[in-house]
C-alpha positions as CSV (number, residue, x, y, z in Angstrom):
1,M,16.5,-16.2,-25.7
2,D,19.7,-17.9,-24.8
3,G,21.2,-19.1,-21.5
4,V,22.5,-15.7,-20.5
5,D,19.0,-14.2,-20.9
6,L,17.5,-17.0,-18.8
7,L,20.1,-16.5,-16.1
8,I,19.4,-12.8,-16.0
9,I,15.7,-13.3,-15.6
10,V,16.2,-15.9,-12.8
11,G,18.8,-13.6,-11.1
12,K,16.5,-10.6,-11.1
13,A,13.6,-12.7,-9.7
14,V,15.8,-14.1,-7.0
15,A,17.2,-10.7,-6.1
16,A,13.7,-9.2,-5.8
17,F,12.4,-12.2,-3.9
18,A,15.3,-11.9,-1.4
19,L,14.8,-8.2,-1.1
20,W,11.1,-8.5,-0.3
21,L,11.4,-11.5,2.1
22,S,14.3,-10.0,4.0
23,G,12.4,-6.7,4.1
24,T,9.4,-8.5,5.5
25,A,11.4,-10.1,8.3
26,V,13.0,-6.7,9.2
27,L,9.5,-5.0,9.1
28,I,8.0,-7.5,11.5
29,W,10.9,-6.9,13.9
30,A,10.9,-3.1,13.4
31,E,7.1,-2.8,14.0
32,R,7.4,-4.6,17.3
33,R,10.4,-2.6,18.4
34,V,9.1,0.8,17.2
35,V,5.6,0.4,18.6
36,A,7.1,-0.8,21.9
37,K,9.2,2.4,22.1
38,M,6.3,4.6,21.2
39,Q,4.2,3.0,24.0
40,S,7.0,2.9,26.6
41,R,7.5,-0.9,26.4
42,V,10.6,-3.0,25.9
43,G,9.7,-5.1,22.8
44,P,11.8,-8.1,21.6
45,N,15.3,-7.8,23.0
46,R,16.5,-11.4,23.9
47,L,17.2,-13.3,20.7
48,G,20.1,-11.8,18.8
49,P,21.3,-8.2,18.9
50,F,18.4,-5.9,19.6
51,G,16.1,-8.9,19.3
52,L,16.7,-9.3,15.6
53,L,16.3,-13.1,15.7
54,Q,12.9,-12.9,17.4
55,T,11.2,-12.9,14.0
56,V,13.1,-16.1,13.0
57,A,12.2,-17.8,16.2
58,D,8.5,-16.9,15.9
59,G,8.4,-18.0,12.2
60,A,10.0,-21.4,13.1
61,K,7.6,-21.8,16.0
62,L,4.5,-21.2,13.8
63,F,5.6,-23.4,11.0
64,F,6.4,-26.4,13.3
65,K,3.4,-26.0,15.6
66,E,0.6,-28.5,15.6
67,D,-1.9,-27.6,12.9
68,I,-5.4,-27.7,14.3
69,T,-8.3,-27.9,11.8
70,P,-11.9,-27.4,13.0
71,S,-14.3,-30.2,12.1
72,N,-16.9,-28.0,10.3
73,V,-14.6,-26.3,7.8
74,D,-14.7,-26.6,4.0
75,R,-11.3,-28.3,4.0
76,A,-10.1,-27.6,0.4
77,T,-11.1,-23.9,0.5
78,Y,-9.8,-23.6,4.1
79,I,-6.4,-24.8,3.1
80,A,-6.3,-22.9,-0.2
81,A,-7.2,-19.4,1.3
82,P,-3.9,-18.7,3.1
83,V,-1.8,-20.2,0.2
84,M,-3.6,-17.8,-2.2
85,S,-3.0,-14.8,0.0
86,A,0.7,-15.6,0.3
87,V,1.2,-16.3,-3.4
88,V,-0.6,-13.2,-4.5
89,A,1.5,-11.1,-2.1
90,L,4.7,-12.7,-3.4
91,I,4.0,-12.0,-7.1
92,T,2.5,-8.5,-6.9
93,Y,6.0,-6.8,-6.7
94,A,7.1,-8.2,-10.0
95,V,6.5,-4.9,-12.0
96,I,8.2,-2.6,-9.5
97,P,11.7,-1.3,-10.4
98,F,13.9,-1.5,-7.4
99,G,17.3,-0.4,-8.7
100,G,19.3,1.1,-11.6
101,T,20.5,-0.4,-14.9
102,F,23.8,-2.2,-15.5
103,S,25.5,-4.1,-18.3
104,V,25.9,-7.9,-18.4
105,A,27.5,-9.6,-21.4
106,G,26.7,-6.6,-23.6
107,R,23.0,-6.5,-22.4
108,E,21.4,-3.6,-20.5
109,V,19.8,-5.2,-17.4
110,A,17.3,-3.2,-15.3
111,L,16.6,-4.3,-11.8
112,Q,13.0,-5.0,-12.4
113,V,11.6,-8.5,-12.8
114,W,8.9,-7.6,-15.4
115,D,8.1,-4.5,-17.3
116,P,4.9,-5.3,-19.2
117,G,2.8,-2.9,-21.3
118,I,0.0,-3.1,-18.7
119,G,2.4,-1.8,-16.2
120,M,0.9,-0.8,-12.8
121,L,-2.4,-2.4,-13.8
122,W,-0.8,-5.6,-12.7
123,F,-0.7,-4.2,-9.1
124,L,-4.4,-3.3,-9.3
125,A,-5.3,-6.8,-10.6
126,M,-3.2,-8.5,-7.8
127,S,-4.6,-6.3,-5.1
128,S,-8.1,-7.3,-6.2
129,L,-7.2,-11.0,-6.1
130,G,-5.6,-10.7,-2.7
131,V,-8.9,-10.1,-1.0
132,Y,-10.2,-13.4,-2.2
133,G,-7.9,-15.2,0.2
134,I,-9.5,-13.4,3.2
135,V,-13.0,-13.8,1.9
136,L,-12.6,-17.5,1.3
137,A,-10.9,-17.9,4.7
138,G,-13.9,-16.3,6.4
139,W,-16.4,-18.3,4.5
140,S,-14.7,-21.7,4.7
141,S,-14.0,-21.5,8.5
142,G,-17.5,-22.4,9.4
143,S,-17.7,-19.8,12.1
144,K,-19.6,-16.5,12.5
145,Y,-16.7,-14.2,13.4
146,P,-14.5,-15.2,10.4
147,L,-17.5,-14.9,8.1
148,L,-18.1,-11.3,9.3
149,G,-14.4,-10.5,8.9
150,G,-14.5,-11.8,5.3
151,V,-17.6,-9.8,4.5
152,R,-16.0,-6.6,6.0
153,S,-12.9,-7.2,3.9
154,S,-14.8,-7.5,0.6
155,A,-16.8,-4.4,1.4
156,Q,-13.7,-2.4,2.4
157,M,-11.9,-3.5,-0.7
158,I,-14.7,-2.4,-3.0
159,S,-15.0,0.9,-1.2
160,Y,-11.3,1.9,-1.4
161,E,-10.2,0.2,-4.5
162,L,-12.2,2.7,-6.7
163,A,-10.5,5.7,-5.1
164,M,-7.1,4.0,-5.3
165,G,-7.6,3.1,-9.0
166,L,-8.7,6.7,-9.9
167,S,-5.7,8.2,-8.1
168,M,-3.4,5.9,-10.1
169,A,-5.3,6.8,-13.3
170,A,-4.4,10.5,-12.7
171,V,-0.7,9.5,-12.6
172,F,-1.1,7.5,-15.8
173,I,-2.8,10.4,-17.5
174,Y,-0.1,12.8,-16.3
175,T,2.7,10.5,-17.4
176,G,1.1,9.2,-20.6
177,S,2.1,5.6,-19.9
178,L,1.2,2.6,-17.7
179,R,4.7,1.2,-17.6
180,A,6.5,1.5,-14.2
181,S,9.8,2.3,-16.0
182,D,8.2,5.1,-17.9
183,I,6.6,6.5,-14.7
184,V,10.0,6.5,-13.0
185,A,11.7,8.1,-16.0
186,N,9.1,10.8,-16.1
187,Q,10.3,11.9,-12.6
188,Q,13.9,12.5,-13.6
189,G,15.3,16.0,-13.5
190,A,14.1,19.0,-11.5
191,L,11.1,21.3,-11.2
192,L,11.7,25.0,-11.1
193,G,15.4,24.3,-11.2
194,F,15.8,23.0,-7.6
195,L,12.9,20.7,-6.7
196,P,13.0,17.0,-7.6
197,A,10.6,16.3,-10.5
198,W,8.7,13.8,-8.3
199,H,5.0,13.4,-9.0
200,V,4.1,14.1,-5.4
201,I,4.6,17.8,-6.1
202,P,2.2,18.4,-9.0
203,M,0.0,15.4,-7.9
204,A,-0.2,15.9,-4.2
205,P,-4.0,15.3,-3.9
206,A,-3.6,12.0,-5.9
207,F,-0.8,11.0,-3.5
208,L,-2.9,11.7,-0.4
209,I,-5.9,9.7,-1.8
210,F,-3.7,6.8,-2.9
211,F,-1.8,6.4,0.3
212,T,-5.0,6.6,2.4
213,A,-6.6,4.0,0.1
214,V,-3.7,1.6,0.3
215,I,-3.7,1.7,4.0
216,A,-7.3,0.6,3.9
217,E,-6.6,-2.0,1.1
218,T,-3.9,-3.6,3.3
219,Q,-6.3,-3.5,6.2
220,R,-3.8,-1.9,8.5
221,P,-4.7,0.3,11.5
222,P,-6.8,2.4,11.7
223,F,-8.6,0.5,8.9
224,D,-8.1,-3.1,10.4
225,L,-11.9,-3.8,10.7
226,P,-11.7,-7.3,9.1
227,E,-9.6,-8.6,12.0
228,A,-10.9,-6.3,14.8
229,E,-10.1,-8.3,17.9
230,G,-12.4,-6.2,20.1
231,E,-15.4,-7.3,18.0
232,L,-14.5,-10.4,16.0
233,V,-12.0,-12.2,18.2
234,A,-9.4,-12.3,15.3
235,G,-11.7,-11.8,12.3
236,F,-11.0,-14.0,9.3
237,G,-8.0,-15.6,11.0
238,T,-9.8,-16.9,14.1
239,E,-9.9,-20.5,13.1
240,Y,-6.3,-20.6,11.7
241,T,-3.2,-21.9,13.5
242,A,0.4,-22.8,12.8
243,A,1.7,-22.5,9.2
244,K,-1.6,-21.3,7.7
245,F,-1.8,-18.5,10.2
246,A,1.8,-17.6,9.4
247,M,0.9,-17.3,5.7
248,F,-1.7,-14.7,6.4
249,Y,0.7,-12.9,8.7
250,L,3.4,-13.0,6.0
251,A,1.0,-11.8,3.3
252,E,0.0,-8.8,5.4
253,F,3.5,-7.5,5.9
254,M,4.5,-8.2,2.3
255,N,1.5,-6.3,1.1
256,V,2.6,-3.3,3.3
257,I,6.1,-3.4,1.6
258,T,4.6,-3.7,-1.8
259,V,2.2,-0.8,-1.5
260,S,5.0,1.3,0.0
261,A,7.1,0.4,-3.0
262,V,4.3,1.3,-5.4
263,T,3.8,4.7,-3.6
264,V,7.5,5.4,-4.1
265,T,7.4,4.3,-7.8
266,L,4.3,6.5,-8.6
267,F,5.1,9.6,-6.6
268,F,8.7,9.7,-5.3
269,G,10.8,8.8,-8.3
270,G,11.3,5.1,-7.5
271,P,15.0,4.2,-7.3
272,S,16.1,7.5,-8.9
273,G,18.5,9.8,-7.1
274,P,21.9,11.5,-7.5
275,L,24.4,9.0,-9.0
276,F,28.2,9.1,-8.5
277,G,31.1,6.8,-8.4
278,P,32.1,3.9,-10.8
279,D,29.6,2.3,-13.1
280,W,29.2,-0.8,-11.0
281,L,28.2,1.3,-8.0
282,R,25.4,3.3,-9.7
283,P,22.8,0.4,-9.9
284,L,23.4,-0.3,-6.2
285,L,22.9,3.4,-5.4
286,G,19.5,3.0,-7.0
287,V,18.7,0.1,-4.7
288,A,19.8,2.1,-1.7
289,Y,17.6,5.1,-2.6
290,F,14.7,2.8,-3.2
291,V,15.1,1.0,0.2
292,L,15.5,4.3,2.0
293,K,12.3,5.8,0.4
294,V,10.3,2.6,1.1
295,S,11.6,2.6,4.7
296,V,10.1,6.0,5.3
297,F,6.6,4.8,4.4
298,L,7.0,1.6,6.4
299,F,7.7,3.8,9.4
300,V,4.5,5.8,8.6
301,F,2.6,2.5,8.7
302,I,4.0,1.6,12.0
303,W,3.5,5.1,13.4
304,L,-0.2,5.0,12.4
305,R,-0.6,1.7,14.2
306,A,0.8,3.0,17.4
307,S,-1.0,6.4,17.3
308,L,-4.6,6.0,15.8
309,P,-7.6,4.2,17.2
310,R,-9.6,1.9,14.9
311,L,-12.4,3.6,12.9
312,R,-16.0,2.9,13.4
313,Y,-17.3,0.9,10.5
314,D,-19.9,3.4,9.2
315,R,-17.2,6.1,9.3
316,L,-14.9,3.8,7.3
317,M,-17.5,3.4,4.6
318,D,-18.4,7.1,4.6
319,L,-14.7,8.1,4.1
320,G,-14.4,5.8,1.1
321,W,-17.7,6.5,-0.7
322,R,-18.6,10.1,0.3
323,L,-15.2,11.7,0.4
324,M,-12.4,9.8,-1.3
325,L,-14.3,8.5,-4.3
326,P,-15.6,11.9,-5.4
327,L,-12.3,13.6,-4.8
328,S,-10.3,11.0,-6.8
329,L,-12.8,11.3,-9.7
330,L,-12.6,15.1,-9.7
331,W,-8.8,15.0,-9.6
332,A,-8.5,12.5,-12.4
333,M,-10.8,14.8,-14.5
334,A,-8.8,17.8,-13.5
335,T,-5.5,16.1,-14.5
336,A,-6.9,15.1,-17.9
337,F,-8.0,18.7,-18.4
338,A,-4.6,20.1,-17.4
339,V,-2.7,17.6,-19.7
340,V,-4.9,18.6,-22.7
341,L,-4.5,22.2,-21.9
342,R,-0.8,21.9,-21.5
343,Q,-0.6,20.4,-25.0
344,S,-2.7,23.2,-26.6
345,A,-2.0,26.4,-24.6
346,D,1.0,28.3,-23.4
347,Q,2.4,27.9,-19.8
348,A,1.2,31.3,-18.6
349,T,-2.4,30.4,-19.5
350,V,-2.1,27.1,-17.7
351,F,-0.9,28.7,-14.6
352,K,-3.7,31.3,-14.6
353,L,-6.3,28.7,-15.0
354,A,-4.8,26.5,-12.3
355,A,-4.7,29.5,-9.9
356,G,-8.3,30.3,-10.7
357,G,-9.3,26.6,-10.1
358,V,-7.5,26.6,-6.7
359,A,-9.2,29.9,-5.8
360,V,-12.6,28.5,-6.6
361,A,-11.9,25.3,-4.7
362,L,-10.9,27.3,-1.6
363,L,-14.0,29.4,-1.8
364,L,-16.2,26.4,-2.0
365,Y,-14.4,24.8,0.9
366,I,-14.9,27.9,3.0
367,A,-18.5,28.4,2.0
368,A,-19.6,24.7,2.3
369,P,-20.2,24.9,6.1
370,L,-22.7,27.7,5.6
371,F,-24.9,25.4,3.6
372,A,-24.5,22.3,5.9
373,R,-27.7,20.6,6.9
374,K,-28.8,21.6,10.3
375,D,-30.5,19.4,12.9
376,R,-34.2,20.3,12.6
377,G,-34.8,19.3,16.2
378,G,-32.3,21.9,17.4
379,D,-29.6,21.1,19.9
380,A,-30.1,17.8,21.7
381,A,-31.1,18.2,25.3
382,A,-28.3,17.7,27.8
383,P,-28.5,14.3,29.5
384,E,-29.6,14.2,33.1
385,E,-26.9,13.9,35.6
386,V,-26.4,10.5,37.1
387,K,-27.3,10.6,40.7
388,A,-24.9,8.9,43.1
């Protein structure tokens, strides 16, 4: 490795870091503006054009405010928890390709910080570590409400990470690789001559399971039970102020951008798209396509926050364990079966078996309510009217 290689590595890391941090600042502003519009409010509109500098002002205020530390905290863990959440959020994006490929000093340089053999398993590992910051924050705060928020966070992570991992496993089986670059390359070309060869078309159930799971993993509405202000004041962040609170806030929004980028990488072709123009423009077109696709999912996150009420906790657990986990397991097995069948049978046979499987699934879906368990006590008696 010479000096040019080192400069290329540093340049890619700085570019990705700048893209994610600037995206985080824009996302914070956009969420406040979009939610305000959806709820017939004004939103930030004073500082800068359209209130764009409001995020900068709020960040400066938080980082320069007086830092208040309660007397009964475990000080070392209390300080380490927000730092851990922020650092894990910052390094998770390292394996995500965010642009095309160009030449520098005779070298082919891909706009991706790191492309290891473990590929997207890095994302799974970092998402598992990220919850430790919240759990440790809840435990070290020395208060009941943060502790309950930390316990909820760990339970929610375990419940939905299994479904998320199995839906990703289905993509790995279908692609035959863990590398993010290989997954993106497998989505080049077209299906049936006119549809983009994105994985979302043949892997639609995996996409639905994965996207629902990452909403729960990032603890965004309607899955924001660890910081439910109606029950737990502010959950795990109740005892945090100033810069430490800002780190949790920053980590949450960076995780939203990261999971949106992973969704685009796995199911929507990553930075791929129609290329045209001179050679220097093509890698930048990849960045533009990537940002546009990620922005769509960021809007969905904001839309869900403005539209849906928070789930009840038992229904949150039921959704993860009783619905999403079995479905993700079945889809991973079905994908493995289809891949093996595709390698050993002709296309007509594959389509016939797939159609038969869909027909059986629809039949079971229609017949399932007929065998649903009835209430043995019959219909509940109507409550008595309240007398005035």
